[in-house]
C-alpha positions as CSV (number, residue, x, y, z in Angstrom):
1,X,10.5,-33.3,-18.1
2,X,11.2,-31.0,-21.5
3,X,7.5,-31.8,-22.6
4,X,6.4,-30.6,-19.0
5,X,8.3,-27.6,-18.7
6,X,5.5,-24.9,-21.0
7,X,2.5,-27.2,-18.2
8,X,5.2,-25.2,-15.4
9,X,5.0,-22.4,-17.2
10,X,1.2,-22.3,-17.7
11,X,1.0,-22.8,-14.0
12,X,3.7,-20.6,-12.9
13,X,1.5,-18.1,-14.4
14,X,-1.7,-18.8,-12.5
15,X,-0.6,-19.3,-10.1
16,X,0.7,-16.1,-9.9
17,X,-2.5,-14.4,-11.3
18,X,-3.7,-16.1,-8.1
19,X,-1.1,-15.0,-5.6
20,X,-1.7,-11.4,-6.5
21,X,-5.7,-11.9,-6.8
22,X,-5.8,-13.2,-3.3
23,X,-3.8,-10.3,-1.8
24,X,-6.7,-8.5,-1.0
25,X,-8.5,-11.1,1.2
26,X,-6.3,-13.5,2.5
27,X,-2.4,-13.2,3.2
28,X,-2.0,-16.3,3.6
29,X,-3.7,-18.0,0.6
30,X,-1.8,-15.4,-1.1
31,X,1.6,-16.6,0.5
32,X,1.0,-20.1,-0.3
33,X,0.5,-19.7,-3.9
34,X,3.0,-17.3,-3.9
35,X,5.8,-20.2,-3.0
36,X,3.7,-22.6,-5.8
37,X,4.5,-20.2,-8.4
38,X,8.2,-19.3,-7.6
39,X,8.7,-23.3,-8.0
40,X,6.8,-23.5,-10.9
41,X,8.6,-20.9,-12.3
42,X,12.1,-22.9,-11.1
43,X,10.8,-25.9,-13.1
44,X,9.5,-24.1,-16.1
45,X,13.2,-23.1,-17.5
46,X,11.7,-19.7,-17.9
47,X,13.7,-16.9,-17.3
48,X,13.8,-15.2,-13.9
49,X,13.4,-11.7,-15.0
50,X,13.3,-8.6,-12.5
51,X,12.5,-5.3,-13.5
52,X,15.1,-1.8,-13.9
53,X,14.3,-1.2,-10.0
54,X,16.6,-4.8,-9.0
55,X,19.8,-2.8,-8.7
56,X,18.1,-0.7,-5.6
57,X,16.2,-3.2,-4.9
58,X,19.1,-5.4,-4.1
59,X,20.7,-3.0,-2.1
60,X,18.1,-1.8,0.0
61,X,17.9,-5.9,0.7
62,X,21.3,-5.6,1.3
63,X,21.2,-2.8,3.9
64,X,19.2,-4.8,5.7
65,X,21.3,-7.8,5.6
66,X,24.5,-5.3,6.9
67,X,22.4,-3.7,9.3
68,X,21.0,-7.6,11.2
69,X,24.9,-8.2,10.9
70,X,25.8,-5.2,13.2
71,X,23.0,-4.8,15.4
72,X,23.9,-6.0,18.9
73,X,20.8,-8.1,19.0
74,X,20.4,-9.7,15.7
75,X,17.0,-12.0,16.8
76,X,15.7,-9.4,17.1
77,X,15.7,-8.5,13.7
78,X,14.9,-11.9,12.2
79,X,11.6,-11.5,11.4
80,X,12.3,-8.9,8.8
81,X,15.2,-11.0,7.3
82,X,11.7,-13.8,7.0
83,X,9.8,-11.2,4.5
84,X,12.7,-11.1,2.2
85,X,10.0,-13.7,0.6
86,X,7.1,-11.1,0.4
87,X,9.8,-9.3,-2.7
88,X,9.2,-12.4,-4.4
89,X,6.3,-11.6,-5.5
90,X,7.5,-9.1,-7.9
91,X,10.1,-11.6,-9.1
92,X,6.8,-14.0,-10.2
93,X,4.6,-10.9,-11.3
94,X,7.6,-9.6,-14.0
95,X,8.3,-13.3,-15.2
96,X,4.9,-14.1,-15.2
97,X,2.4,-12.4,-16.2
98,X,3.2,-11.9,-20.1
99,X,-0.5,-11.3,-21.1
100,X,-2.1,-7.5,-20.9
101,X,-5.4,-9.0,-20.8
102,X,-4.7,-11.2,-17.4
103,X,-3.3,-8.1,-16.0
104,X,-6.2,-6.6,-16.8
105,X,-8.3,-8.8,-15.1
106,X,-6.3,-8.8,-12.0
107,X,-7.2,-5.5,-11.4
108,X,-10.5,-6.3,-12.2
109,X,-10.5,-9.0,-9.7
110,X,-9.0,-6.7,-7.4
111,X,-11.8,-4.3,-7.2
112,X,-14.4,-6.8,-6.9
113,X,-12.6,-7.6,-4.4
114,X,-12.4,-4.5,-2.8
115,X,-16.1,-3.8,-3.2
116,X,-16.8,-6.5,-1.5
117,X,-14.5,-5.9,1.6
118,X,-16.0,-2.2,1.2
119,X,-20.0,-3.5,2.1
120,X,-18.7,-5.7,4.6
121,X,-16.9,-2.6,6.2
122,X,-20.3,-0.8,5.7
123,X,-21.9,-3.0,7.2
124,X,-19.7,-3.4,10.6
125,X,-19.6,0.2,10.4
126,X,-23.5,-0.4,10.7
127,X,-23.5,-2.4,13.3
128,X,-21.6,-0.9,15.7
129,X,-24.0,2.4,15.3
130,X,-26.3,0.2,16.1
131,X,-24.9,-1.8,19.3
132,X,-23.5,1.5,20.7
133,X,-27.5,2.7,20.6
134,X,-28.1,-0.7,22.0
135,X,-26.3,-0.3,24.9
136,X,-27.5,3.4,25.4
137,X,-24.2,5.6,25.1
138,X,-23.7,7.8,21.7
139,X,-21.4,6.5,18.9
140,X,-18.2,8.9,19.7
141,X,-14.8,9.1,17.7
142,X,-13.2,8.2,21.0
143,X,-15.4,5.1,21.1
144,X,-14.6,4.4,17.3
145,X,-11.2,5.3,16.3
146,X,-9.8,2.8,18.7
147,X,-11.7,-0.1,16.9
148,X,-12.4,1.0,13.5
149,X,-14.0,-1.1,10.6
150,X,-11.5,-3.7,9.0
151,X,-13.4,-5.4,5.9
152,X,-12.0,-8.5,5.4
153,X,-8.3,-7.4,6.8
154,X,-6.8,-8.2,10.4
155,X,-6.4,-4.0,11.1
156,X,-8.2,-1.6,9.7
157,X,-4.6,0.7,8.5
158,X,-4.3,-3.1,6.3
159,X,-8.1,-2.5,5.0
160,X,-7.8,1.3,4.2
161,X,-4.0,0.8,2.5
162,X,-5.8,-2.3,0.4
163,X,-8.5,-0.4,-0.9
164,X,-6.5,2.8,-1.4
165,X,-4.2,1.0,-4.2
166,X,-7.6,-0.6,-5.3
167,X,-9.2,2.2,-5.8
168,X,-6.5,4.3,-7.5
169,X,-5.7,1.1,-10.1
170,X,-9.6,1.2,-10.9
171,X,-9.5,4.7,-11.7
172,X,-7.2,4.5,-13.6
173,X,-8.7,1.4,-15.6
174,X,-11.8,3.5,-15.6
175,X,-9.8,6.7,-16.9
176,X,-7.5,5.7,-19.3
177,X,-8.1,2.1,-20.5
178,X,-10.6,0.5,-23.1
179,X,-13.6,-0.2,-20.7
180,X,-16.9,-0.6,-22.9
181,X,-19.5,-2.7,-21.3
182,X,-17.1,-2.1,-18.0
183,X,-17.8,1.7,-17.4
184,X,-20.2,1.1,-14.6
185,X,-19.5,-1.9,-12.6
186,X,-16.3,-0.1,-12.6
187,X,-17.7,3.1,-11.6
188,X,-19.5,1.2,-8.6
189,X,-17.0,-0.2,-6.9
190,X,-14.9,2.7,-7.0
191,X,-18.0,4.4,-5.1
192,X,-18.1,1.6,-3.0
193,X,-14.2,1.9,-2.1
194,X,-14.4,5.8,-1.5
195,X,-16.5,5.0,1.0
196,X,-15.2,2.3,3.0
197,X,-11.9,4.3,3.1
198,X,-13.6,7.5,4.3
199,X,-15.9,5.4,7.2
200,X,-12.7,3.5,8.0
201,X,-11.3,6.9,9.2
202,X,-7.2,6.5,8.6
203,X,-6.2,10.2,7.6
204,X,-3.2,9.6,5.9
205,X,-5.1,7.0,3.5
206,X,-7.7,10.1,3.2
207,X,-5.1,12.5,2.3
208,X,-2.8,9.8,0.1
209,X,-5.9,8.8,-1.8
210,X,-6.9,12.3,-2.2
211,X,-3.5,13.2,-4.3
212,X,-3.4,10.1,-5.8
213,X,-6.9,10.8,-7.0
214,X,-6.0,14.1,-8.2
215,X,-3.3,13.3,-10.3
216,X,-5.3,10.8,-12.4
217,X,-8.5,13.4,-12.5
218,X,-5.8,16.2,-13.7
219,X,-4.0,13.7,-16.3
220,X,-7.7,12.5,-17.3
221,X,-10.1,16.0,-17.7
222,X,-8.2,19.0,-16.1
223,X,-10.6,21.0,-16.0
224,X,-13.1,18.4,-13.2
225,X,-10.1,19.4,-11.1
226,X,-12.3,22.7,-10.0
227,X,-15.0,19.9,-8.8
228,X,-12.6,18.8,-6.5
229,X,-12.9,21.6,-3.6
230,X,-17.7,21.5,-4.2
231,X,-16.7,17.5,-3.9
232,X,-14.9,17.6,-0.7
233,X,-17.4,20.1,0.6
234,X,-21.0,17.9,-0.1
235,X,-18.0,15.1,1.5
236,X,-17.9,16.8,4.4
237,X,-21.3,18.0,4.7
238,X,-23.0,14.4,3.8
239,X,-20.2,12.2,6.2
240,X,-21.4,11.0,9.8
241,X,-20.6,13.2,12.6
242,X,-17.1,11.3,13.4
243,X,-16.3,11.2,10.1
244,X,-17.0,15.5,10.6
245,X,-14.8,15.2,13.7
246,X,-12.0,13.2,11.6
247,X,-11.6,15.7,9.3
248,X,-11.5,18.8,11.7
249,X,-9.0,17.2,13.7
250,X,-6.6,17.6,10.5
251,X,-6.5,21.0,10.8
252,X,-7.3,20.9,14.4
253,X,-5.3,18.0,16.1
254,X,-6.5,16.6,19.4
255,X,-4.7,14.7,21.8
256,X,-7.4,11.0,21.5
257,X,-7.1,11.7,17.6
258,X,-3.9,9.9,17.9
259,X,-2.0,13.3,17.3
260,X,0.2,13.2,20.6
261,X,1.6,9.7,20.5
262,X,2.7,9.9,17.3
263,X,5.1,13.3,18.2
264,X,6.6,11.0,20.3
265,X,7.1,7.8,18.2
266,X,8.5,10.8,15.6
267,X,11.3,12.6,17.7
268,X,11.9,8.9,19.3
269,X,12.6,7.9,16.1
270,X,15.0,11.0,15.8
271,X,17.2,10.5,19.1
272,X,17.6,6.6,17.5
273,X,18.6,8.6,14.0
274,X,21.3,10.6,15.9
275,X,22.6,7.7,17.7
276,X,23.1,5.5,14.8
277,X,22.7,6.7,11.3
278,X,24.1,4.7,9.3
279,X,23.1,1.3,10.1
280,X,20.6,1.9,12.4
281,X,19.1,-0.3,15.6
282,X,18.8,-3.4,13.1
283,X,16.1,-4.2,11.9
284,X,12.9,-4.0,14.5
285,X,15.2,-2.3,16.2
286,X,12.7,-0.1,17.2
287,X,10.2,-2.0,18.6
288,X,12.6,-3.6,20.9
289,X,14.3,-0.4,22.5
290,X,11.7,2.1,21.9
291,X,11.5,3.6,25.6
292,X,15.1,3.8,25.4
293,X,15.1,6.9,23.0
294,X,12.4,9.2,24.5
295,X,13.3,12.7,24.3
296,X,14.4,13.4,28.4
297,X,11.8,16.3,28.3
298,X,8.3,14.0,27.4
299,X,6.5,14.2,30.1
300,X,5.1,10.6,31.8
301,X,2.5,8.8,31.4
302,X,3.0,8.5,27.6
303,X,0.1,9.6,25.9
304,X,-2.4,6.1,25.1
305,X,-1.0,4.9,21.5
306,X,1.2,2.2,19.0
307,X,4.9,2.6,20.5
308,X,6.6,-1.0,18.3
309,X,7.1,1.3,15.1
310,X,7.6,4.9,14.5
311,X,4.7,5.5,12.6
312,X,6.5,7.1,10.0
313,X,8.4,5.1,7.1
314,X,11.2,7.1,6.4
315,X,11.6,7.5,10.3
316,X,11.2,4.0,11.3
317,X,13.5,2.3,8.2
318,X,16.7,5.6,8.9
319,X,16.0,4.0,12.8
320,X,16.6,-0.1,12.4
321,X,18.6,-0.1,8.9
322,X,20.2,3.7,8.6
323,X,19.9,6.4,6.8
324,X,21.6,5.5,3.6
325,X,19.7,2.7,3.5
326,X,16.5,4.6,3.6
327,X,18.0,6.5,1.1
328,X,18.5,4.3,-1.2
329,X,14.4,3.1,0.0
330,X,13.8,6.8,-1.6
331,X,15.4,6.8,-4.5
332,X,14.0,3.2,-6.3
333,X,10.4,5.3,-5.5
334,X,11.5,8.2,-7.5
335,X,13.1,5.7,-10.4
336,X,9.5,4.4,-10.3
337,X,7.8,7.7,-10.8
338,X,10.5,8.7,-13.5
339,X,10.1,5.6,-15.6
340,X,6.7,5.0,-16.1
341,X,6.7,8.9,-16.4
342,X,8.6,8.2,-19.7
343,X,7.3,5.8,-20.6
344,X,3.6,8.0,-20.9
345,X,5.2,10.3,-23.0
346,X,6.0,8.1,-25.7
347,X,3.0,6.6,-25.9
348,X,0.3,7.9,-28.7
349,X,-2.6,9.3,-27.0
350,X,-6.3,7.7,-26.5
351,X,-6.6,4.7,-24.1
352,X,-4.9,1.8,-23.8
353,X,-3.9,-1.1,-21.2
354,X,-0.7,0.5,-20.9
355,X,-1.8,3.7,-19.9
356,X,-4.1,2.8,-17.8
357,X,-1.1,0.8,-15.7
358,X,1.5,3.7,-15.9
359,X,-1.0,6.2,-14.4
360,X,-1.9,3.6,-11.7
361,X,1.1,3.2,-10.6
362,X,2.2,6.3,-10.5
363,X,-0.6,7.4,-8.2
364,X,-0.2,4.5,-6.1
365,X,3.2,5.3,-5.5
366,X,3.1,8.6,-4.8
367,X,0.0,7.7,-2.6
368,X,2.5,5.1,-0.4
369,X,5.1,7.7,-0.2
370,X,2.4,10.8,1.2
371,X,1.3,7.8,3.9
372,X,4.2,7.1,4.4
373,X,5.1,10.2,6.4
374,X,2.2,8.7,9.5
375,X,2.4,5.1,8.8
376,X,5.0,2.0,8.0
377,X,2.9,1.1,5.3
378,X,5.5,-0.8,3.6
379,X,6.0,-2.9,6.2
380,X,2.6,-4.0,7.0
381,X,3.4,-7.7,4.1
382,X,-0.7,-6.6,2.9
383,X,0.5,-3.9,1.5
384,X,3.8,-4.3,0.4
385,X,2.7,-7.5,-1.8
386,X,-0.6,-5.5,-3.2
387,X,2.5,-2.4,-4.1
388,X,4.8,-5.1,-5.5
389,X,2.3,-6.4,-7.9
390,X,1.2,-2.9,-9.0
391,X,5.3,-1.9,-9.2
392,X,5.7,-5.1,-11.3
393,X,2.6,-5.1,-13.7
394,X,3.3,-0.7,-14.2
395,X,6.8,-2.0,-15.4
396,X,5.0,-4.4,-17.6
397,X,3.1,-2.3,-19.7
398,X,6.9,-1.5,-20.9
399,X,8.1,-4.0,-22.0
400,X,7.6,-4.4,-26.6
401,X,6.8,-8.1,-26.2
402,X,4.1,-8.2,-24.0
403,X,0.4,-10.0,-25.8
404,X,-2.1,-8.0,-26.1
405,X,-4.6,-11.1,-25.1
């Protein structure tokens, strides 16, 4: 057994790489590989390691368990307990990916997979346009928004968030790491993924990606920020009519653009929090009891929309797990930003792998927090997995004994 332990250690490393890479195109494969990596890690005898956010993460999971224990309908929240398995991705990434070259290849793989998904998404968009014309009706947003491009994902929100994380990490690699011959392939990936995000028309991801991207550009070359307004104007000018309509709906909300039902969801979530501030309704409680908390002054029938969650990460966790647990989550997100920022200030000038991982993590966390105001993004397994991979790799960049090759 002693002689075989190095084999298990090596297997755990490669299975972790495969699990983290596979999430871009298959949640099932990624989770199977996660289980295999975890088993190999346990058999290897290597130390199980978590980054310094382990205590707020533990409190968040404890808060979830307490909310379930005191829920009047605990069986409704079991799915959220099963999702604890996903958090093992952080454990295996931080324990196993001890090689910076392997980490770089992980994000290059994300970039390639995201570019392929982007091409598939653009093809889906073109086919939708062609189908609409073949059927003899206009390709309007009222038709498209309800069934947008999904790339390799099961839903357009998942697709958009996956592309967002991949884009920000690849952009960080391009801006801050020594890239050499990879410069133009990386630029091509950034371009393809940017177009796919635009065509997916997920406005929360547009705003989140834009702010995350602005952070990266500011840290890379501050003067280029002056070109951003012109870039936005050109993007709007040359975008399809449907995309222009979605741009306009950000400042001029319209009912068909899913604005009205979000207000209903948010106001109902506030009602839930007011009545259950400490432990919430229980995990997934809003999904099963939404109709009981709709404010009386909201007219019926309700606007068309999805009412099984609150379309706001912070309201969702406060409503189903209580305000303290939600605040622990926010504290953890802020701690990641603070830790990465402090580490960046200690780095020498010039390009480096650590610099790209830390800048990329800050951009990704900021983007996730911003998108969280309009979606329960970290409640999505694929999105949560990518988030945990980014965070785990960022904390690995702080390790002094990390292998360079």
